N, CA, C and O atoms as a GROMACS GRO file, in nm:
protein
  344
    1MET      N    1   6.549  -1.725   5.319
    1MET     CA    2   6.670  -1.788   5.367
    1MET      C    3   6.641  -1.882   5.484
    1MET      O    4   6.707  -1.985   5.500
    2GLU      N    5   6.543  -1.847   5.566
    2GLU     CA    6   6.510  -1.932   5.681
    2GLU      C    7   6.456  -2.067   5.634
    2GLU      O    8   6.488  -2.170   5.693
    3VAL      N    9   6.375  -2.068   5.529
    3VAL     CA   10   6.323  -2.193   5.473
    3VAL      C   11   6.438  -2.278   5.423
    3VAL      O   12   6.442  -2.399   5.447
    4LEU      N   13   6.531  -2.216   5.353
    4LEU     CA   14   6.647  -2.287   5.299
    4LEU      C   15   6.730  -2.350   5.411
    4LEU      O   16   6.766  -2.467   5.405
    5ARG      N   17   6.759  -2.272   5.513
    5ARG     CA   18   6.837  -2.324   5.627
    5ARG      C   19   6.764  -2.439   5.697
    5ARG      O   20   6.824  -2.541   5.732
    6SER      N   21   6.635  -2.421   5.716
    6SER     CA   22   6.556  -2.522   5.784
    6SER      C   23   6.551  -2.652   5.703
    6SER      O   24   6.566  -2.761   5.760
    7ALA      N   25   6.530  -2.642   5.572
    7ALA     CA   26   6.523  -2.761   5.487
    7ALA      C   27   6.656  -2.835   5.488
    7ALA      O   28   6.658  -2.958   5.497
    8ARG      N   29   6.768  -2.762   5.478
    8ARG     CA   30   6.901  -2.825   5.483
    8ARG      C   31   6.919  -2.901   5.613
    8ARG      O   32   6.962  -3.017   5.613
    9ALA      N   33   6.888  -2.836   5.725
    9ALA     CA   34   6.908  -2.898   5.856
    9ALA      C   35   6.819  -3.021   5.874
    9ALA      O   36   6.865  -3.123   5.925
   10GLN      N   37   6.694  -3.013   5.832
   10GLN     CA   38   6.602  -3.125   5.848
   10GLN      C   39   6.643  -3.244   5.761
   10GLN      O   40   6.636  -3.359   5.805
   11LEU      N   41   6.685  -3.218   5.635
   11LEU     CA   42   6.728  -3.327   5.548
   11LEU      C   43   6.853  -3.394   5.606
   11LEU      O   44   6.864  -3.517   5.604
   12THR      N   45   6.947  -3.315   5.656
   12THR     CA   46   7.068  -3.371   5.716
   12THR      C   47   7.032  -3.458   5.836
   12THR      O   48   7.087  -3.568   5.852
   13GLU      N   49   6.942  -3.411   5.920
   13GLU     CA   50   6.902  -3.487   6.039
   13GLU      C   51   6.833  -3.618   6.000
   13GLU      O   52   6.857  -3.721   6.062
   14LEU      N   53   6.748  -3.614   5.900
   14LEU     CA   54   6.674  -3.735   5.860
   14LEU      C   55   6.760  -3.836   5.788
   14LEU      O   56   6.744  -3.957   5.809
   15THR      N   57   6.852  -3.791   5.702
   15THR     CA   58   6.931  -3.884   5.620
   15THR      C   59   7.069  -3.913   5.677
   15THR      O   60   7.128  -4.016   5.645
   16GLY      N   61   7.121  -3.823   5.760
   16GLY     CA   62   7.256  -3.838   5.811
   16GLY      C   63   7.363  -3.804   5.708
   16GLY      O   64   7.481  -3.831   5.730
   17MET      N   65   7.322  -3.745   5.596
   17MET     CA   66   7.416  -3.711   5.489
   17MET      C   67   7.444  -3.561   5.488
   17MET      O   68   7.357  -3.480   5.519
   18ALA      N   69   7.568  -3.527   5.452
   18ALA     CA   70   7.610  -3.387   5.448
   18ALA      C   71   7.554  -3.317   5.325
   18ALA      O   72   7.568  -3.367   5.213
   19VAL      N   73   7.492  -3.201   5.346
   19VAL     CA   74   7.442  -3.121   5.235
   19VAL      C   75   7.558  -3.048   5.171
   19VAL      O   76   7.636  -2.981   5.239
   20GLU      N   77   7.570  -3.061   5.039
   20GLU     CA   78   7.674  -2.992   4.962
   20GLU      C   79   7.624  -2.855   4.916
   20GLU      O   80   7.697  -2.756   4.927
   21SER      N   81   7.502  -2.850   4.864
   21SER     CA   82   7.448  -2.724   4.813
   21SER      C   83   7.297  -2.736   4.790
   21SER      O   84   7.241  -2.845   4.792
   22VAL      N   85   7.236  -2.621   4.768
   22VAL     CA   86   7.096  -2.616   4.727
   22VAL      C   87   7.098  -2.565   4.584
   22VAL      O   88   7.143  -2.453   4.559
   23SER      N   89   7.050  -2.647   4.490
   23SER     CA   90   7.060  -2.610   4.349
   23SER      C   91   6.933  -2.546   4.294
   23SER      O   92   6.934  -2.492   4.184
   24SER      N   93   6.823  -2.553   4.370
   24SER     CA   94   6.698  -2.495   4.322
   24SER      C   95   6.605  -2.468   4.439
   24SER      O   96   6.594  -2.548   4.531
   25VAL      N   97   6.538  -2.352   4.434
   25VAL     CA   98   6.437  -2.315   4.534
   25VAL      C   99   6.319  -2.256   4.458
   25VAL      O  100   6.336  -2.166   4.375
   26GLU      N  101   6.200  -2.308   4.486
   26GLU     CA  102   6.080  -2.259   4.417
   26GLU      C  103   5.966  -2.249   4.516
   26GLU      O  104   5.937  -2.344   4.589
   27GLN      N  105   5.900  -2.133   4.519
   27GLN     CA  106   5.783  -2.118   4.603
   27GLN      C  107   5.663  -2.174   4.527
   27GLN      O  108   5.644  -2.146   4.409
   28THR      N  109   5.582  -2.255   4.596
   28THR     CA  110   5.464  -2.316   4.536
   28THR      C  111   5.339  -2.268   4.610
   28THR      O  112   5.349  -2.196   4.709
   29ASP      N  113   5.223  -2.309   4.563
   29ASP     CA  114   5.098  -2.274   4.631
   29ASP      C  115   5.092  -2.332   4.771
   29ASP      O  116   5.028  -2.276   4.860
   30ASP      N  117   5.159  -2.448   4.792
   30ASP     CA  118   5.155  -2.518   4.920
   30ASP      C  119   5.277  -2.496   5.008
   30ASP      O  120   5.282  -2.548   5.119
   31GLY      N  121   5.374  -2.419   4.962
   31GLY     CA  122   5.496  -2.397   5.040
   31GLY      C  123   5.617  -2.378   4.952
   31GLY      O  124   5.624  -2.282   4.875
   32TRP      N  125   5.712  -2.471   4.963
   32TRP     CA  126   5.838  -2.460   4.891
   32TRP      C  127   5.884  -2.595   4.838
   32TRP      O  128   5.858  -2.699   4.899
   33THR      N  129   5.952  -2.593   4.722
   33THR     CA  130   6.018  -2.711   4.667
   33THR      C  131   6.164  -2.675   4.648
   33THR      O  132   6.196  -2.574   4.585
   34LEU      N  133   6.254  -2.759   4.701
   34LEU     CA  134   6.398  -2.735   4.689
   34LEU      C  135   6.464  -2.859   4.632
   34LEU      O  136   6.422  -2.971   4.660
   35ASP      N  137   6.567  -2.839   4.553
   35ASP     CA  138   6.655  -2.947   4.510
   35ASP      C  139   6.785  -2.929   4.587
   35ASP      O  140   6.851  -2.826   4.577
   36ILE      N  141   6.820  -3.031   4.664
   36ILE     CA  142   6.936  -3.024   4.753
   36ILE      C  143   7.034  -3.134   4.715
   36ILE      O  144   6.996  -3.251   4.702
   37GLU      N  145   7.161  -3.096   4.699
   37GLU     CA  146   7.267  -3.191   4.665
   37GLU      C  147   7.333  -3.238   4.794
   37GLU      O  148   7.372  -3.156   4.878
   38VAL      N  149   7.346  -3.369   4.811
   38VAL     CA  150   7.408  -3.426   4.931
   38VAL      C  151   7.520  -3.522   4.892
   38VAL      O  152   7.522  -3.578   4.783
   39LEU      N  153   7.614  -3.539   4.984
   39LEU     CA  154   7.722  -3.635   4.967
   39LEU      C  155   7.672  -3.769   5.021
   39LEU      O  156   7.651  -3.784   5.141
   40GLU      N  157   7.652  -3.866   4.931
   40GLU     CA  158   7.601  -3.998   4.973
   40GLU      C  159   7.713  -4.093   5.011
   40GLU      O  160   7.699  -4.172   5.104
   41LEU      N  161   7.825  -4.087   4.939
   41LEU     CA  162   7.934  -4.180   4.964
   41LEU      C  163   8.066  -4.112   4.932
   41LEU      O  164   8.092  -4.075   4.818
   42SER      N  165   8.150  -4.096   5.033
   42SER     CA  166   8.280  -4.034   5.015
   42SER      C  167   8.381  -4.138   4.965
   42SER      O  168   8.392  -4.246   5.022
   43ARG      N  169   8.454  -4.103   4.860
   43ARG     CA  170   8.555  -4.192   4.803
   43ARG      C  171   8.685  -4.117   4.780
   43ARG      O  172   8.688  -3.994   4.780
   44VAL      N  173   8.792  -4.193   4.762
   44VAL     CA  174   8.922  -4.136   4.728
   44VAL      C  175   8.957  -4.187   4.589
   44VAL      O  176   8.956  -4.308   4.566
   45PRO      N  177   8.988  -4.097   4.496
   45PRO     CA  178   8.990  -3.951   4.511
   45PRO      C  179   8.849  -3.894   4.521
   45PRO      O  180   8.751  -3.960   4.486
   46ASP      N  181   8.840  -3.770   4.569
   46ASP     CA  182   8.713  -3.705   4.593
   46ASP      C  183   8.627  -3.696   4.467
   46ASP      O  184   8.504  -3.693   4.477
   47THR      N  185   8.690  -3.691   4.350
   47THR     CA  186   8.613  -3.682   4.225
   47THR      C  187   8.530  -3.807   4.199
   47THR      O  188   8.442  -3.806   4.113
   48MET      N  189   8.557  -3.915   4.272
   48MET     CA  190   8.481  -4.039   4.257
   48MET      C  191   8.370  -4.052   4.363
   48MET      O  192   8.295  -4.150   4.362
   49SER      N  193   8.359  -3.954   4.452
   49SER     CA  194   8.254  -3.957   4.554
   49SER      C  195   8.117  -3.953   4.488
   49SER      O  196   8.100  -3.895   4.381
   50LEU      N  197   8.018  -4.017   4.553
   50LEU     CA  198   7.882  -4.019   4.500
   50LEU      C  199   7.798  -3.909   4.565
   50LEU      O  200   7.790  -3.899   4.687
   51LEU      N  201   7.737  -3.828   4.481
   51LEU     CA  202   7.646  -3.724   4.525
   51LEU      C  203   7.505  -3.762   4.480
   51LEU      O  204   7.487  -3.847   4.393
   52ALA      N  205   7.406  -3.698   4.540
   52ALA     CA  206   7.268  -3.721   4.499
   52ALA      C  207   7.191  -3.591   4.510
   52ALA      O  208   7.220  -3.505   4.594
   53SER      N  209   7.092  -3.578   4.423
   53SER     CA  210   6.998  -3.465   4.429
   53SER      C  211   6.870  -3.515   4.493
   53SER      O  212   6.813  -3.617   4.452
   54TYR      N  213   6.825  -3.444   4.594
   54TYR     CA  214   6.699  -3.474   4.661
   54TYR      C  215   6.602  -3.360   4.639
   54TYR      O  216   6.638  -3.243   4.655
   55GLN      N  217   6.480  -3.394   4.603
   55GLN     CA  218   6.374  -3.295   4.594
   55GLN      C  219   6.304  -3.292   4.729
   55GLN      O  220   6.256  -3.395   4.777
   56VAL      N  221   6.299  -3.175   4.789
   56VAL     CA  222   6.245  -3.159   4.924
   56VAL      C  223   6.123  -3.068   4.917
   56VAL      O  224   6.129  -2.960   4.858
   57GLU      N  225   6.014  -3.112   4.978
   57GLU     CA  226   5.890  -3.033   4.985
   57GLU      C  227   5.875  -2.982   5.128
   57GLU      O  228   5.884  -3.059   5.224
   58CYS      N  229   5.850  -2.850   5.141
   58CYS     CA  230   5.832  -2.789   5.272
   58CYS      C  231   5.702  -2.709   5.274
   58CYS      O  232   5.655  -2.662   5.170
   59ASP      N  233   5.646  -2.694   5.394
   59ASP     CA  234   5.528  -2.609   5.408
   59ASP      C  235   5.573  -2.462   5.405
   59ASP      O  236   5.693  -2.435   5.399
   60PRO      N  237   5.480  -2.367   5.410
   60PRO     CA  238   5.518  -2.225   5.402
   60PRO      C  239   5.614  -2.178   5.512
   60PRO      O  240   5.688  -2.082   5.493
   61GLN      N  241   5.614  -2.246   5.627
   61GLN     CA  242   5.703  -2.210   5.738
   61GLN      C  243   5.839  -2.280   5.729
   61GLN      O  244   5.927  -2.253   5.811
   62GLY      N  245   5.857  -2.370   5.632
   62GLY     CA  246   5.985  -2.438   5.615
   62GLY      C  247   5.993  -2.574   5.679
   62GLY      O  248   6.101  -2.635   5.681
   63GLU      N  249   5.881  -2.625   5.732
   63GLU     CA  250   5.882  -2.760   5.790
   63GLU      C  251   5.878  -2.863   5.678
   63GLU      O  252   5.795  -2.853   5.587
   64LEU      N  253   5.967  -2.960   5.684
   64LEU     CA  254   5.977  -3.061   5.581
   64LEU      C  255   5.853  -3.149   5.578
   64LEU      O  256   5.812  -3.204   5.681
   65LEU      N  257   5.794  -3.162   5.459
   65LEU     CA  258   5.676  -3.248   5.440
   65LEU      C  259   5.714  -3.381   5.378
   65LEU      O  260   5.648  -3.482   5.404
   66GLY      N  261   5.819  -3.383   5.297
   66GLY     CA  262   5.863  -3.505   5.232
   66GLY      C  263   5.985  -3.479   5.146
   66GLY      O  264   6.017  -3.365   5.114
   67TYR      N  265   6.054  -3.588   5.109
   67TYR     CA  266   6.170  -3.576   5.021
   67TYR      C  267   6.185  -3.704   4.942
   67TYR      O  268   6.137  -3.810   4.982
   68ARG      N  269   6.255  -3.693   4.827
   68ARG     CA  270   6.284  -3.811   4.747
   68ARG      C  271   6.411  -3.786   4.667
   68ARG      O  272   6.438  -3.673   4.625
   69ARG      N  273   6.488  -3.893   4.647
   69ARG     CA  274   6.608  -3.882   4.565
   69ARG      C  275   6.566  -3.880   4.419
   69ARG      O  276   6.489  -3.966   4.374
   70ILE      N  277   6.617  -3.782   4.345
   70ILE     CA  278   6.579  -3.772   4.204
   70ILE      C  279   6.693  -3.811   4.110
   70ILE      O  280   6.669  -3.839   3.993
   71ARG      N  281   6.816  -3.813   4.161
   71ARG     CA  282   6.926  -3.866   4.081
   71ARG      C  283   7.049  -3.887   4.168
   71ARG      O  284   7.060  -3.830   4.277
   72ARG      N  285   7.140  -3.970   4.118
   72ARG     CA  286   7.264  -4.002   4.187
   72ARG      C  287   7.376  -3.998   4.084
   72ARG      O  288   7.358  -4.044   3.972
   73TYR      N  289   7.492  -3.942   4.122
   73TYR     CA  290   7.598  -3.923   4.024
   73TYR      C  291   7.734  -3.911   4.093
   73TYR      O  292   7.743  -3.881   4.212
   74GLU      N  293   7.841  -3.936   4.016
   74GLU     CA  294   7.977  -3.917   4.067
   74GLU      C  295   8.012  -3.770   4.059
   74GLU      O  296   7.975  -3.701   3.963
   75ARG      N  297   8.085  -3.722   4.158
   75ARG     CA  298   8.122  -3.581   4.164
   75ARG      C  299   8.194  -3.536   4.036
   75ARG      O  300   8.172  -3.424   3.990
   76GLY      N  301   8.279  -3.619   3.981
   76GLY     CA  302   8.360  -3.582   3.866
   76GLY      C  303   8.289  -3.591   3.732
   76GLY      O  304   8.350  -3.562   3.629
   77ARG      N  305   8.164  -3.631   3.729
   77ARG     CA  306   8.090  -3.648   3.603
   77ARG      C  307   8.016  -3.520   3.565
   77ARG      O  308   7.962  -3.450   3.651
   78ALA      N  309   8.016  -3.493   3.436
   78ALA     CA  310   7.938  -3.380   3.386
   78ALA      C  311   7.790  -3.414   3.392
   78ALA      O  312   7.753  -3.531   3.382
   79ASP      N  313   7.706  -3.314   3.410
   79ASP     CA  314   7.562  -3.333   3.418
   79ASP      C  315   7.508  -3.366   3.280
   79ASP      O  316   7.521  -3.286   3.187
   80SER      N  317   7.446  -3.483   3.265
   80SER     CA  318   7.392  -3.524   3.138
   80SER      C  319   7.242  -3.495   3.126
   80SER      O  320   7.182  -3.523   3.022
   81HIS      N  321   7.182  -3.438   3.232
   81HIS     CA  322   7.039  -3.404   3.229
   81HIS      C  323   7.016  -3.282   3.143
   81HIS      O  324   7.094  -3.187   3.147
   82LYS      N  325   6.910  -3.284   3.067
   82LYS     CA  326   6.870  -3.167   2.991
   82LYS      C  327   6.786  -3.078   3.083
   82LYS      O  328   6.722  -3.126   3.177
   83ALA      N  329   6.788  -2.948   3.056
   83ALA     CA  330   6.713  -2.854   3.138
   83ALA      C  331   6.566  -2.894   3.142
   83ALA      O  332   6.505  -2.919   3.038
   84GLY      N  333   6.510  -2.899   3.263
   84GLY     CA  334   6.370  -2.931   3.281
   84GLY      C  335   6.338  -3.080   3.280
   84GLY      O  336   6.226  -3.118   3.312
   85GLY      N  337   6.432  -3.164   3.244
   85GLY     CA  338   6.405  -3.309   3.240
   85GLY      C  339   6.466  -3.380   3.357
   85GLY      O  340   6.578  -3.348   3.398
   86ARG      N  341   6.394  -3.475   3.414
   86ARG     CA  342   6.445  -3.552   3.528
   86ARG      C  343   6.442  -3.696   3.496
   86ARG      O  344   6.481  -3.779   3.579
   0.00000   0.00000   0.00000
């Protein structure tokens, strides 16, 4: 849980975007990989807001090593990604 909290806080600080949720956490040989959903652009109505998934890499202690946006989507859209495909 500490790694998750740390990754959320660091991504928010670096990007200035609000974290909505963490959709994936995986321990790796080098630390942790997380997929974090953030609010990129708030719109009215809220279902038209733009969200993005960021893949975040952290060391074993939870320090952020790097991140990248892996997709961007409207809040009201169904997920068209197939499991395991990016």
